[in-house]
N, C-alpha and C positions, 0 to 999 in steps of 0.2 A: 576559524576553520574556513577554508576556501572551497573545499569539496565535500560533498555529502559522503558519508560512510555508511555501509550497510553491513550488518552482522546477522548471521543466522545461527540460532541455538537449536540444534537438531533434536536433542533430547526433549526439549519443551515445545518444539515446533513453533518457535517465535522468530519473526523477522523484525529487526529493529533498524530503522533508517534514522541516522543522526544528521541533521542539517546544520546545526550550530552547537558550539561548545558551551553555550550559556546554560546556567542552571535552570532546571525545570521548576516552574512556579505553579503549574496547574496542568490539567488535562481535560479533554472532552472526548467522550465516546462518539465517534462520527457514524458508526454502524456497528452491528454486532461483531466483536472480535477485532475492531480497528479503533485505536486510540490516538488522537492527536495530542502531542505534548507541546506545551506553550511556555514561553518565558514570562517574566513579570509584566511585560507590556501586552501580553496576549498574542504575540507573534509565534507562528509555528516554528518549533526547533527540532521536532522529531516525530516519527510515526512508529507505532508498535502494532504489529499484526499477529494475533494469536491464531493458531491452526493455519499457519502460513502456507503449508504445502497444499491444503485443500483450497484456500483462497486463490493461490496462484494458478492451480489447475483449473478451477472454475472460471477464473478471469480469462485465461488463455482459450479455453473451450468456447466461452461466450464470444470472444473477439473473432476467433476463426469461424464459428458458425455464422456470425453476422456478416463477415466478408464473403462467405460462400453463398449466403442468401442474396446479398447485394450483387455478386457476380452472376448468379443465375438469372436475376431480374434483368441485368444489362444484356445478357445473351439472348433472352427471349424477347427483348424489345425491338 
């Protein structure tokens, strides 16, 4: 697979990013609700995000708030 593929399962609110078609040999929970899927060599082949809509909303809000704070500091300097 040359391009990453993303699937969203609305009913379960799961976002799944596939980086490689290789079979999954293991996984690691990198943070609550986020799992890294690994191949037999331990290389990342996919990411699964549970409660994806909340995760994306919070990530976007955090990024925007950070940019607003940064912008206000630059204007006041």
